[in-house]
C-alpha positions in Angstrom: -9.3 -22.6 10.0 -10.3 -25.9 11.8 -10.5 -23.5 15.1 -12.2 -20.9 14.1 -15.0 -22.1 11.6 -15.1 -20.6 7.8 -17.1 -17.7 8.6 -14.6 -16.3 11.2 -11.5 -17.7 8.9 -12.9 -15.7 5.7 -13.1 -12.5 8.1 -9.6 -13.0 9.2 -8.7 -13.5 5.8 -10.1 -10.5 4.2 -8.6 -8.6 7.2 -5.1 -9.6 6.9 -5.5 -8.7 3.1 -6.6 -5.8 2.8 -5.5 -4.3 6.1 -2.2 -5.7 6.8 -1.0 -7.1 3.5 -1.9 -4.7 0.9 -0.4 -1.5 2.2 2.4 -3.7 3.0 3.1 -5.0 -0.9 2.5 -0.9 -1.6 5.0 0.2 0.3 7.3 -2.4 -0.9 8.0 -4.7 2.3 6.0 -7.2 0.7 6.2 -8.2 -2.8 7.2 -11.5 -4.9 8.3 -9.5 -7.8 11.8 -7.7 -7.0 12.4 -6.6 -10.6 13.2 -3.0 -12.0 10.9 -1.5 -14.9 13.3 -2.7 -17.0 13.0 -6.3 -15.6 16.5 -6.1 -14.3 17.0 -7.4 -10.3 15.9 -4.6 -7.8 18.2 -3.3 -5.3 17.1 -2.0 -2.2 13.5 -1.1 -1.5 10.8 -1.0 -4.3 7.6 0.8 -3.7 4.7 2.0 -5.4 5.0 6.2 -2.9 8.3 7.2 -4.6 8.3 8.7 -8.2 12.5 7.9 -8.3 11.4 4.5 -7.5 12.5 2.0 -10.1 9.7 -0.2 -10.0 8.4 2.5 -12.7 10.1 4.0 -16.0 10.9 7.4 -15.5 8.3 9.1 -18.0 5.6 8.1 -15.0 7.3 10.0 -12.4 4.9 12.7 -12.2 2.0 10.2 -12.8 3.4 8.5 -9.6 4.0 11.9 -8.0 0.7 13.0 -8.2 -0.9 9.6 -7.1 1.0 9.7 -3.9 0.1 13.3 -3.5 -3.8 12.5 -3.6 -2.8 9.3 -1.1 -1.0 11.8 1.3 -4.4 14.1 1.0 -6.7 11.8 1.6 -4.6 10.5 4.6 -4.1 13.9 5.9 -8.4 14.6 5.8 -9.1 11.2 7.3 -6.5 12.7 10.3 -8.5 16.1 10.3 -11.9 14.4 10.6 -10.8 12.0 13.4 -9.3 15.2 15.2 -12.1 17.0 14.7 -15.0 14.2 15.1 -13.2 11.4 17.3 -12.1 8.2 16.1 -15.5 6.4 17.0 -19.2 8.2 16.8 
């Protein structure tokens, strides 16, 4: 913080939280809460994308599937846009 200055440190914090931390959290690779939906201790990877993840009750599986489908659809459209228009203008 002292080396970078306040403005650069703020940009660094935003970048690490949104670009690095949030995706890792959603993928189940960085989380402090390791409990199943019923409060029992979680085993294995607990993520926000798999409908069978024990993080959510079984009645939410269709909603999780639809959410994951939406995320994959947007990533697919972004990939198509990059292939058609390039990464940078």
